[in-house]
N, C-alpha and C positions, 0 to 999 in steps of 0.2 A: 434423472440427472440432478446435480446439486451445484449451487453457486456458493463459493466461500467469499465473503466480503469482509475486509478489514478497513476500519476507519482510524485515522491517526490525529484528527483535529482535536484540539483541547476545547473547542467551542461546542456548546450544546445547541445554540440557535445561530442562524446566519452563517453557517460554515460554507465557504465557496467550494471546497473539495467535496463536501457531502452533496452539494447540489449537483455537481457533475456525476458523482457516483450514483445518485438517485436516478438520473436520466439513463445511465447505462443499465442499472438494475431493472428499471421499468420496461425497457425493451427486452431484456432477457426474460423477465417474468411473462411478458406477452406471448413469447414462443414456448414457454415452459410453465403454463398455469398449473398451480398445485405442487410444483416441484420445490425441493427444500432450498432455502437460503440460510446458510450458516453464517452467523455474524460474530465478529470480535471487534470491540472498540477499545483500542489501547490508549486512545487519547483521554477518554473520560473514565476508563476502568483499567488503569495501567498495571502492567505486570510488575511483580516485586523487583525492586532495583538490585537486590542482592542475589536474585535467582540464578543469573548467568554464572557468577563466580562459584556458587554452590554446585551448579551442574557440572562445570568444568572440573572442579575438585573431585566431584563424585565419579566422573569417568576415569580418574586416575587412582581411585581408591577401590580395593577389593570390596565386592558387594556386601560381604558380611561385616565389613568394618565401616561402612558409610554411616554418617550421622543422619538423624531424622531430617535435617535441613537439606542435606544432599539428596536423600531419597525423594523428598518432596519436589525439589527443583528438577530432578531427572524425570519424574513423573509428569510434571508440567511441560517440560521440553518434549517429551514423547507425545503428549496430547496435541501440542502445536503442530508437530510433524504429521500426526495422523489427520488433522484437519486439512492440511494441504494435500496430502496423498489421496484423500477421499474425494476431493473436489473434482468435478468435471469442468469447471470454469472458475476463474479467480478474478476478483476485483479489489483493487487497493485505492483508497482515497487518502492522498498524502499532501499536506501543505508544506511549503518551504518555510522552515523556522530558523532564523539566525544563520542563514546561508547553508543550511544542511538539513539532515533528517533529525527529528526530535529524539530525545532520549527514549521516549515510549516506543517508537518504531525500531530504533536500534536495539533495544532490549529484546524485542520480538525476533528480529533477525538473528541476533546472537544466540538466543535460546533454541531457535530452529536448527541452527548450525550445530549447537552442542548436542541436540537430540538426534542427529542423523550421522551417518558415516561420512568421513571426509570425501568431499567432492560429489556427494549424492545428488543425482539429477531428480530432485523431488517433483518437479513440474514438467518433466520431459514431454514435450508436445502438447501440454495443456494450454488452451487459450486463456490469456490473461490480459486485463486492462489496468493500466496505472493511470488514475485520474489525479493530476497534480496541479497545484496552483501556486502562484507567486504574487506577493503584494505589489512589487514594483516591476520594473522591466530589466531583463537580464540578457536580451538578445544581442546578436552581433552589432557592434558599433555603439552600444549603449555604455554609459560610464561603468556599469556593473557587469559587463560581459565577463563570463567565467566565474562569477561569484556564486552561482547555483551549484552547490556541491552535493545536492540530493538526487537529482534526476539521473545523472550519469552513474552514480553509485547504485541506484535501484535497478537501472538497466543491467548493470554488471551482475548484480545478485540474482534478479529474477530470470533474466534471459540467459546470460553467459554461464552462471554457476548452476542455477536450478533448472535451466532448459525450457522455460516457458515460451510459448508462442506469443510474444508480447506486443501490445498496442499501447502507445502512450498518448493520452489526451491532456493537453496543457492549456492553462489560462493564466494570463498575466494581468497586472495592474488591478488586482482585486481590492487594493486599498484606496482606489479613486472614490471620492465621496466620504472617506474616513480621514485621510491625511490631506489637509488643504494644499500641501506642496505639490500634490498631483492633480490639482483641479484642471490644469491646462490639457490633461490627457483624457478628459471625460468622454469625448466623442470616440476616441480610439479605444478606450476601455469598453465602451458599449459594443463596438464591433467585435472586439475580442471575446466578450462574454457570449454574444450570439453565436459566433463561430465555434466556440468551445462546446456549447450546448449541442449544436448540430453534430459536431464530431463525436460527442459522447453518445448521442442517440445512434449514430451510425456504428460506432464501436459496439454498442449494446446489441444491435441487430446481428452483427457478425459474431459476437460472442455466443449468441443463442443458436447458431447454425450447428446442427448435428453433422459431424464429419461422415462422409460416405466411405465405407470400408472398401 
């Protein structure tokens, strides 16, 4: 079996989304020792910003008339699709940036769409975990309720469009201890951190279960 893991944090050290994903992966590896973990880190190794436009243009251009840039972008898109199709389980570590998904992650989604047929169920029935974190609080009744434009979007893409059997693990208030304005929420943030790690481990154990035919 194989696990495909994608990280989208721009941080090398101290990433809260990576911490949750590490907990998920650790549990998966425990049940699949020696099996492959395929990694792609779009946060620190971003995909070319122009690749999506070139790939889209390439799909509308006869093969023998495509530019080298179009051919390269389409080859990259095909590789990204192959990574997903080959995976037995999928793990995404995604922070909320500026109330939405980062350009790095959006470029990946757009290229995968460009490299597949319209409406392709790339992850039909594939177990997947989305580990997502938010620096502040965006829940019901908070001043920024409804400002998280990332999680719902990713649910739509991963589960509704691509067909993944999706579990979402979430953590909020990750900027407590960094932003003094959030100091009053220190205790609450600690509870959320512990609960998110516990949920990540549980999701990792479930991700590693081999379905019975």
